[in-house]
Each structure stands twice: as structure tokens, then as C-alpha cells.
C-alpha positions, 0 to 999 in steps of 0.5 A, spaced: 646 764 342 652 770 345 658 768 348 660 770 355 662 778 354 669 778 359 673 781 354 669 788 356 673 787 362 670 795 364 663 792 365 665 787 370 662 791 375 656 793 372 655 787 370 654 784 377 650 791 378 646 787 373 645 780 376 643 783 383 637 788 380 635 782 376 635 778 381 631 784 385 626 784 378 624 778 378 621 779 385 617 784 381 611 782 377 614 785 369 610 790 364 610 788 357 610 793 351 603 795 352 604 797 359 610 801 359 607 805 353 601 806 356 606 809 363 610 812 358 605 816 354 602 818 361 609 820 364 609 825 358 616 827 360 620 833 357 627 833 357 631 838 360 636 843 356 643 846 357 645 840 362 651 838 363 652 831 361 657 825 362 658 818 358 657 813 363 656 805 362 649 801 363 647 802 371 640 799 372 637 806 376 638 808 369 634 802 364 627 807 365 631 813 362 633 809 356 625 806 355 624 815 356 629 816 351 627 811 347 619 811 347 621 821 346 624 819 340 620 813 336 614 814 340 609 806 340 613 805 333 620 802 334 619 795 332 624 791 338 620 790 344 628 790 349 627 798 349 621 800 353 623 794 357 626 796 364 627 788 366 629 786 359 635 791 358 637 790 366 637 782 363 641 783 357 646 788 359 647 784 365 648 776 361 653 781 356 647 780 350 647 788 350 652 793 352 649 799 353 652 806 354 649 812 356 649 820 356 647 823 364 644 829 365 646 833 371 638 830 373 640 824 372 635 823 364 638 818 360 639 823 354 644 819 349 644 811 348 649 806 344 648 800 344 653 794 342 650 787 341 649 780 337 644 782 331 643 779 325 650 776 323 652 768 325 659 769 327 660 771 335 666 777 334 662 781 330 658 785 333 652 790 331 653 798 333 646 800 333 641 804 338 644 811 337 639 815 341 639 823 343 634 827 345 632 833 341 635 838 345 643 835 345 641 833 338 646 839 337 651 838 342 658 833 342 653 827 345 652 823 339 660 824 339 662 823 345 657 817 346 661 813 340 668 814 341 667 811 348 664 805 345 669 806 339 674 805 345 671 800 349 670 796 343 678 796 340 681 794 347 676 787 348 679 781 347 673 778 343 671 782 338 674 782 331 670 787 327 663 791 329 659 793 324 652 799 324 646 799 320 645 808 319 639 809 317 638 814 311 632 818 314 638 824 316 645 824 315 649 826 323 649 818 324 653 816 317 658 823 318 660 821 325 661 813 323 665 816 317 669 820 321 670 814 325 674 809 320 667 805 318 668 803 311 660 803 308 660 796 303 653 795 303 645 798 303 639 794 306 633 798 301 626 799 307 629 795 312 626 799 316 619 800 317 615 809 317 612 807 324 618 808 327 619 815 325 611 817 326 614 821 332 618 825 330 615 825 323 622 824 320 621 819 314 615 819 310 616 812 309 620 806 309 628 808 311 633 804 308 639 804 312 648 804 310 652 798 313 659 800 315 664 796 318 670 798 323 674 792 322 680 791 329 682 783 326 683 780 320 684 772 318 686 770 311 680 767 307 677 764 301 673 769 297 669 767 290 666 773 287 660 771 282 661 773 275 655 777 275 657 781 280 664 783 279 665 790 279 660 791 284 663 787 289 669 790 287 667 797 289 664 795 294 670 793 297 674 799 296 677 801 302 676 794 307 683 793 309 682 785 308 686 780 305 683 775 300 685 769 296 679 770 291 676 767 286 671 767 280 665 763 283 664 757 278 657 754 276 656 748 280 653 747 287 658 744 292 658 737 293 653 738 300 647 735 299 642 740 304 643 748 305 644 750 312 641 757 315 638 760 320 632 765 319 628 771 321 623 774 321 621 781 324 613 781 324 612 788 326 618 791 319 615 786 315 622 784 313 624 776 313 632 775 313 635 769 313 644 767 314 646 761 309 652 759 311 652 753 306 649 752 299 646 746 298 645 742 291 637 743 295 638 751 294 633 751 289 628 748 294 629 751 300 630 759 297 622 757 294 619 755 300 623 761 304 619 766 298 613 762 298 613 763 307 615 770 307 610 771 302 604 768 306 606 772 311 606 778 309 613 780 308 615 786 303 623 785 304 627 780 304 634 779 305 638 773 304 646 774 307 650 769 303 657 765 305 662 767 300 667 763 302 661 757 299 664 755 292 657 755 290 654 762 291 655 763 284 650 758 282 646 761 287 646 769 285 644 765 279 638 762 282 637 769 286 636 773 281 632 769 277 626 770 283 627 777 283 633 779 288 638 784 288 644 786 289 645 791 296 653 789 298 659 786 301 659 784 309 667 782 311 667 778 316 659 776 316 660 768 317 668 768 319 668 768 312 665 774 307 658 775 305 653 778 300 647 781 301 641 780 297 635 783 298 627 783 294 623 788 295 615 787 293 614 796 292 618 801 289 623 804 295 623 813 294 629 813 292 629 821 292 628 821 300 635 816 301 639 821 304 647 818 303 654 823 306 660 818 303 661 818 295 662 810 296 656 809 299 653 814 294 655 810 288 654 804 292 646 807 291 647 807 283 649 801 283 643 798 287 638 802 285 641 799 277 640 792 280 633 792 283 630 795 276 634 789 273 630 785 278 623 788 277 624 786 269 624 779 270 620 778 276 612 777 273 608 782 278 614 787 280 612 794 278 
């Protein structure tokens, strides 16, 4: 699933250390999530403030410190197991699935973390920037900024990274400010993506948390872009300031000649999110969509996301079918499939729009656009608020 990360030359030595540590970890009995959390809970570690810090790339001996930091921020509520499990972090950093950069104190405690990794997109050249974690005593320092600058330098110098993006939580605007100053462009908003359980430890959110998707492009390739007539103005606004060259066409009202829809699905049970990447829209899209909805609803998912290929000529009719089933516009996703994409989403609860904190003027307007289309979606689906 993941390509080689050999383009990150700076990580060659780290990877070699990681593979050695990986061999050692395989000799040990690995702990599971529950066991790791119990150990972290019993440890009751407290960060000491006022220490000098340095920014370093991942080393195997830092893995427990990252788990400790993750627990200090999220408690037991973070939906991804990896950041509680040192052996898994060592393995993923060694094989290139994860590229961690950390802030280390004088006592060798890990007080900050950021990472590059493949996530939602199917395109090998796009990496997500995430896992921003800063220990409480270091949040009013330059640690977050220095981590971000180091990561950007690493990504820009790589031969395999064309574009990076981040999904910035909206229970605060700190990350949004950092990314705006680093040149990221906001293009989409995902409503209620993160579960409130992830924020119970610090009591930093009253409910589920929305995110702003923001992109930083290094390399582009000209391609076709079909804009659905129903979202022409919305797409044009979402594309503002994104430096791309496109052969723009208005999407037609018919499917392409392809019989079968090509897709990849992923479910995040803890977060109650179901997600699909639709790379090719087939004549069976109606049937596919009904099946996706039924499975998600039967499994109690409360947030549904469909990323759809904007270079497919059938995107216009696909949007119509999605809108009829209560989906609403989320935004524009540059190079999501190598070509561009659109985010369409469906929520089974009304988001608390007043609790969504937005930094840039563009993202504020995007939220207005998304909210308006959410309200339209509510009116066309029976049983919605």
C-alpha cells in the first residue's frame, strides 16, 4: 500500500536503527493497546517545564516517549492504536509508513511530535502532515513552529513528495495559524470528523470536532477537471490561491462508458466514520452508493465521506445522486487521485457550528458554503433534522 520512502535521505540512518530495533522488538512479547494504556496510566508521568529542547528525527528509543506524549494529550481516547504502541511506531518508521519528527528535552523526554504519512488519499505522491502533539508546558514556546519547519524542509527536499496536506482540528486555531504562515491553502472542511472521546482528557471540545483540509503543493501536472454545474461557484472558490493548471470542463449529465465503479473503502469504528475513495464512476454508481449507505448505517457510522475523482466525466451525475441521498459539499482536493478530487459528506447529527473555530478568511467562507449545503441536504432526506 505504501511506497518506499527512500527519497527521504535524511532518514536512512534512522531506518537502519529502526530495523535493528524492529528485530529486537520481534523477540519481545508485544503489548496491545489495552496493556499499553494501563502502563501509561500507572506511570502517571508529568512533564517538567522550562527545559531546553532540540528537534530530531525518529529514533527507536523515542517511541515510548511519543506514546507517553500521546497519552498526555488524548488520554485513552485517540482512535489510532499506533501512537500507544512503541513497537508499532518503530516498525512503521523503519519501513517508511510513518516519518516522525520529535522535540526532545534535556532529560530526553518527548515534548513534541509531528509526522508525515500516507492516509486517506490513493495517490502515492501525497502525504498527510499530522499527529501534531505538544506537551502542555511547551505550548507557549516555539516547539510547534520548529517541528513544522523541520518537517516542511524534509518534505520539500524529497523526490517522492508532490503535495502535502493536513486536517486541522477546529476546537482551536493554533495549527491553522502555523499552517497558514507556512503557505498551506485551505480548500475543504470536514464536519464532525473526530470523535469527542479523543478530547476528553483535556476537556478541549464539547462534542465531535470538525477539521479544515489544507494543502501545500510542490509539484503539479496538468490534467482535466470536471466541475459539476450544481457546485460551479463553490468549486471555483475552493480552488482560489491553489497554484495549479487545469483543463476545466463543465461535467455532463451522463455516466461514462465504464460499467463498474472503482472504489476503496475504509471504516474507523471508534470514530464512527465510513470513508470511500471513488476513483472511477461506473454505470452502477446508484447501486454502489446504496450499498455503501446501507453498510454504514447498519454499522452505526455517524459520519460518511466520499472522495470522488474530479477528472471523471461522470462526476456531474454522481454529484446529483449523492445530493439526492443527503450528501453535501465539503470542498476541493488538489491531486487527491493524482488528478483532483471533491469531498462529499453526510452527517447523521447536526454539528455544533458555533464550536467550530476557524482562522483564515477563506476557511470561514468555506464553512459558510458547507453549512448552507448541509442545510439543503437536511431538507431533502426524510428523518434528518
